[in-house]
C-alpha positions, -999 to +999 in steps of 0.1 A: -498-104+109-511-139+117-539-135+091-512-125+066-491-155+073-521-179+072-532-164+038-497-169+024-497-205+037-531-212+021-517-198-012-487-222-009-510-252-005-531-242-035-501-236-057-486-269-047-518-287-056-518-271-090-481-280-095-488-316-085-515-319-111-494-303-139-464-324-130-484-357-130-500-349-164-467-338-180-447-368-167-474-392-181-477-377-215-439-382-222-437-408-250-424-442-240-432-469-215-409-474-185-416-511-184-406-515-221-375-493-215-365-515-185-370-548-203-355-538-236-364-545-272-363-583-268-391-583-242-425-598-251-458-580-247-467-603-218-434-595-200-441-558-204-476-560-192-465-581-162-440-555-152-465-527-157-489-544-134-461-549-108-455-511-107-492-502-109-488-486-143-518-506-157-542-487-134-563-458-148-546-425-147-571-410-123-564-439-099-527-434-102-532-397-097-553-401-066-528-426-051-499-403-058-517-373-041-523-395-011-486-404-010-477-367-011-500-360+018-480-385+038-447-369+025-439-400+005-425-393-029-428-429-040-405-457-052-381-453-082-388-478-109-352-482-119-331-473-089-346-498-065-350-472-037-373-445-026-373-412-045-366-394-012-335-415-005-323-410-041-326-373-038-310-371-004-279-389-017-275-362-043-289-332-025-257-321-009-240-316-042-268-297-058-275-275-028-238-267-024-235-258-060-266-235-058-253-218-027-219-212-043-234-199-075-260-177-058-234-162-035-210-156-065-238-140-086-248-117-058-212-108-050-207-098-086-241-083-095-250-062-064-217-042-061-215-036-099-251-026-100-247-001-072-215+013-088-231+016-122-260+035-107-238+059-087-216+065-117-244+067-142-232+075-177-196+071-169-173+044-183-179+020-154-217+023-161-212+017-198-189-013-191-213-028-167-242-025-192-220-041-219-211-069-195-248-074-187-257-077-224-228-101-230-236-123-199-273-125-208-264-138-243-242-166-230-259-199-223-246-216-192-239-249-209-217-231-236-200-211-209-193-243-190-178-259-221-155-229-225-144-230-189-137-268-192-117-262-224-095-232-213-093-234-175-096-271-171-080-289-200-055-263-213-046-245-181-051-274-158-062-252-130-095-269-121-110-304-124-134-307-153-158-333-140-169-353-110-173-344-073-140-358-060-131-394-049-152-412-023-145-399+012-131-366-002-131-336+022-154-307+018-126-283+005-117-309-021-153-313-032-158-275-032-127-273-055-145-295-080-175-271-080-156-239-089-161-241-126-197-253-124-205-225-100-189-199-123-208-213-153-241-211-134-235-178-117-223-155-144-254-155-166-275-149-135-252-122-121-261-099-150-297-101-141-290-091-105-267-063-118-294-049-141-322-049-115-298-035-088-288-007-111-324+001-121-336+001-086-308+022-072-313+048-100-349+051-091-341+055-053-313+079-059-337+102-078-360+105-048-364+138-028-353+123+005-319+114-010-314+150-021-325+161+013-300+138+030-272+151+007-283+187+015-279+181+052-242+173+046-243+136+050-214+118+033-219+102-001-212+067+012-236+072+041-264+083+017-258+054-007-255+026+019-278+038+047-305+055+027-306+044-009-295+008-006-318+002+024-348+013+004-337-006-027-331-038-007-366-052-011-363-054-049-327-066-047-337-094-023-365-104-046-342-108-076-316-127-056-343-151-043-356-156-078-321-161-091-316-188-065-347-207-077-336-203-114-303-218-105-319-249-091-334-255-125-301-246-141-283-273-123-299-298-147-278-286-176-247-277-155-245-310-137-248-328-171-220-308-187-197-313-158-207-349-150-218-341-115-240-368-098-265-343-084-303-340-084-302-324-119-283-354-133-308-376-115-338-361-133-321-362-167-316-400-163-352-403-150-366-386-181-346-408-204-358-439-185-394-427-181-390-431-143-423-414-134-419-414-096-385-398-098-396-371-124-427-363-103-408-363-070-379-341-081-402-316-098-424-314-067-394-308-044-379-282-067-413-265-070-417-266-032-383-249-028-393-223-053-426-216-035-408-216-001-382-191-012-409-168-025-428-171+009-396-162+027-391-132+005-427-120+012-420-123+049-387-104+046-406-076+028-427-072+060-396-074+082-377-048+062-404-023+053-422-007+082-450+005+059-459-031+051-457-041+088-483-015+096-505-026+066-506-063+077-507-057+114 
């Protein structure tokens, strides 16, 4: 078991090194110069060069890359060029909103997708199954930003039921802030709920066709007991996998959702960073998001071992 965990941790380190390299290269091939953007069109070449030197942008790329890797090893994400504060501080100020939104959206997506997927599998070929399949196709074809605009138009502007932008006034309570996240969470959750629904349905259909399910039914066990205690338990690994992957997808999806709803979260931060060519913020946010993605996958792998006794025996 210890060797299994060490091997996974070594894989995490290798993946993060590759991600760091790719992130650095991508952020520096974006057209535009942050010093020129900051100073504006009226700045002289001397002014731009002076500012580039002040931020270390005049150094060779390999030197900048090595310095950035050394910062990462010290858990230092660097200093924002435009915000006048560290990247870590800028992210922490906005992390609560983004994490809350992702938790709400993931919970909503799982609450919709898992029960509907189970029901569709149990009632295969019946109207509820056909309706779920149609819903999945419809949801998969709806971009989250377009769905967000529809929610703003009809539930926010016309009906007036929900706020359409912002995160509440300064000092607002958590329920009030959560109220502002209802529409963004729905817009983010629905397209991802259909993915959970389809995987849950497919996995449950596969499990329900196994011999041990028919044996359990032949022994006289109740239908609910067979589905929940036998079928669902054996399908749980695949379902947990897709829920975990959905959570990571939603972290990336917050970039669009926060922009549509005017939410000052991490997604909105990185959009502004790209527009301003703020390299440290771009690199820092992408590294943190990638780290969360890798961490979630690591937790899922460990849950596999905890849930499936066959895997526990294999890695023991």
